[in-house]
Each structure stands twice: as C-alpha cells, then as structure tokens.
N, C-alpha and C positions, 0 to 999 in steps of 0.2 A: 531461657528454660521454658519449655512448653507448659502452658496453664491448662485450664479445663480439666482439673483433676477429678477423678472418681475415687471411691473408697473401696476398702476390702469387701464390703457387703454386696458388691455387684457380682462376685463370683463365689461359688462354693465348690471348689475342686474336691474330687474324690480320690484321684490318683495323680500325684505330681512326680515328674521325672526331671531332675536337675542334670543338665549336661554341661560339663566344663572341661577345661584343659588339664588342670592340676588339682591335686588335693589342696584344700583351703580356699580355692577360688569361689565356690558357692557359699562358703561360710562367711567370707568377707562381704559378699554382695547381697546375700539373700537368706542368711541363717535365721534371722528374726521372723521372716515370712514363712519359712519352712516350719519353724517351731509353732507359729500361730496356727497354721492350717493343720498341723499334726494334732494340736490340742482340740481342734474342731472335728477330728475323726478322719482326716485325709491320710492316705498311705503315701509315704515319702520315700523315693528312691533317688540315688545319685549314680550318674555314669561319668567316670573320670577317664579321659581319653589317653593321657600320657602316663608314663611311669613315675613322673615326679623326681627323676633321678639326677636333675641338673641344678636344682635350686639350693645351693649351699655355698657359703664362703669358707667352709672348713676344707682346707687343702689336703687333709689326711683321709677324709671319708671316701669310701668307695661307692660308686653309683648304685650298685645293687643293694648295698646296705641302706643308703638313703632312701631308695625306693620302698624297701620293706618298712622302714620307719614311718614314712609319710602315709603309706597305706594303712598302717595300724592307727596312726593319728586320725586319719579321715574316718575310719570305722568308729573310733571312740567319739569323735565329734558328732557324727550323725546319730549315734545312740543317745547322746545328751539331748539332741533336738527332738527325739521321739520318732526318728526315721526307721525304715525297715531294712533296706539293703543298699550296699554300695557295689557297683560293678566297675571293674578296672579293665581297660583294654590294653594298657602297657605299651603303647607306642612310645618311641624315644622322646623324652622331654626336650623341647626346643626344636624339634624337627617334624612337627605335625604337618601333614600335607592332606589337602582335601581331595583324596583320590577314591577310586572305587573300593579299595580294601577298607578304608576308614568308613565310608558310607555304608557298606554292607554290614559292618560290625555295629554301627549305630542303629541301623534299621532293625537288626535282630533284637536289640534291647527294646526299642520302641514297640515292636510287634509282640514282644514277650510281656512287658510291663503294662502296655496299653494305657498310657496316661491320657487323661482329658486335658491336662495342663503341663506344659514344658517350660521350665525356667532355664534360660541359657544366656550367653553373652552376645551383646550387640556387635556384629562384625563390622558395622560401619564406623565404629569408634577407632580412629587411627592414632590420635593424640589429643591431649588437652593442654593448650597453652595456659589456661587458667590454673590448672593443677600442676603444671610443669612436668608432665608425664607423657610417655609414649606407651600405647597399648601393646602388650606382649604379642608377638606374631602368633603364638599358639592360641591365644584368646580369640583372635580374629578368625583363625581357621576353625576353631571349635564352634564358634557361633555360626559361621557360614555353613559348615557341614551339617550342623543340627537343623538349620532352616531348610537346607536342601533335602534332608531326609524326611522331615515332617511333611513338606510339600515339594514335590509330589511323590517321592519314592516310597515312603512307608505306606502310603495310601493305595498305590497302584500294584496290583498283583503281577502285571507284566513288566514292572521295573525289577531288575535282578530276579528273573523267574526261577533261578535255582533256589532262592530263599523260599518262595511260595511252594516249590516242589518238596522242600525239606520240612514243610509244616509251619512256616512263619506266616500267619495269616495277616492280610492287610489291616491297617488301623489308621483311623483319622483322628488327629488331635484337634481339639476345639480351640484352646486358648494358649497363646504364647506370651510369656513375660520376659522381656529382654532387659538385662542389667545394663544400665547406662547412667553413669554418675553425673552427666551434664544435662540430660534431658529426660523428663518423665511425663507420662500422661495418666499414670495409675499409681496410687500410693497406698501402702498397707500399714496400718497402725500396729507397731511392734512394741508398744509401751509395756505390755505384759510379758514380752518374751526377749527383750534386749539383754537381760541378764543371762539367759540361756545362750544367746548369740555369743556373748563374751566368754562364757564357760566353754562353748564349742571351740572357739578360736584359741583358747588357752591350751587345748589339746595339741595344737600344731607347734609344739615346742622346737622342732627343728627349724622352723621359719620365724618364730616370734619369741624373742628373749626378753621383751619388755611389755608384757601384756597390760600393765597398769597404764603405761603411756599410750599404747594402742587403744585401750578402752576409752581414754579421754577423747581421742580423735574420733572414734566411732560414735560416741554419744553426742559429740558436738555436731557431727555430720547428720546423724539421725534426728537430732533436735531441729536442725535447719529444715530438713525435709518435712518433719512433722508440723512445723508452723503453717504449712500450706493447707492443712486440713484441720488445724486446731487440736493436735494431739502432742504428747510429750516427745515421742520417738516414732520414727517411721522409716520405711524403705521404699524407694521409688523405682518404677519400671516403665518401659514402653510396652503397652498391652496391645496385642493383635488378636482379634476374634476372627477366626477363619470361617469363610463362607463357601470355600471351594473344597 
C-alpha cells in the first residue's frame, strides 16, 4: 500500500462529480467523503452510467423494474449525504463500452456540472488476490471513460465539436480522486460522516439485505485506513492533481 499520505485539509472542493458504473458504487467507496465535503459546503453530483438492471439474484424481477428501483434508491442515498443531483445515462448494465457515445454523454455532464473535483473508479484495478475479488468490467470501463473525458476531451473544444456547437463549453477539472481499495495516497477523515455513509447504503435495499453485517465490514475497513492518519474512520483514494 502506498504511503506518503496527505489529509482532507489539502483540498477544498466546491463542486464534486462522482462518476460510476452502477447505483451504490459511489456510496460503497466514497459516501463518507461525499458527505464530509457536502457538510463543508461543496455541491455534490453523481453520474451513473448504467441502468443497474442486471444486479439481482431475484429470478422473478424484470430488468426495467430493477432499474427503476435502483435509481430511486440512489436518489434517496444521495439526499441523505447532502448531495444535489443524480444523472443517469441508462446504458445496459454489464455491457458498458468505452466508445464515442459514452464519452460524449459523460462530457456533456462534465461541461454542465463543471466540477473542480471528480471521484471515479481506478480502471487499473483488475483484481485483488488479497480480497479474493475481480473488479467488475463495468467499473473498469467507467473509470477509463471518465479519465478519458476529463483529459483531454472535456477540456478541448475541438474534441467532439458538435458538443461545443450545441453550447457545451469546455471545462478543466483540477483534482481526480480514484477509488482503489488496495492502494491510496490521499485519505479523508470520515469519522463524523461514517454513520451517514451507512444510512445511504441502507437505501440500496435491492442490493443489501444485511446492512448490519455490511456496516461491521465497512467500519472495520474504514478504521484500518484511518489508522494511517490517526483518525477513527477514513476513506482512501489515489489523488491526481492535473497540471495540463
């Protein structure tokens, strides 16, 4: 795990855009951070790329019904965190492709919201032998597409010129926080907001039927990260400060 940690005090975001593949992705990885910065006055937006219509073990549920349920859950969760708005692109869950259509849709939201900080998924995480997990392919696509759009496409007016012609003005994002459970160089103290994180995750009832058990795991993980900077609970990220 990367050391040389910094703390939350080194950035003061005004507008944060979280970009993720599915409803609940950002709440698992960064809800405490979202709630903390919201409490400091930051404007919080979520952009969810897929329709979330594939994540269920219920063999009777229909895809469109699951999608509607998960979107409602995500809106409720962000409201608990103090966020402002959720944007849904509704690409088919499980089939995200980093193509021009997806990139143009992400660029539209970046140029509309104009975030100084984007929180998204680290596309370099393929698997974790330590955790016994494989990163969902949609997660990897979401992170890569987000990075591609932040730099250079959302910045350059000649990239997808039809967007510029339609009034989507170029925008440069300053800070990127990548969610990576195995490696971090930036840690945010969420001691005051971990309960909001758990309450937000509790809204995702279609995905979580044992919130008490999940909260034990979340607190243990957050406590382990927090030890690195001497706080009770924390979330960790790979922080990139863009110079170009």
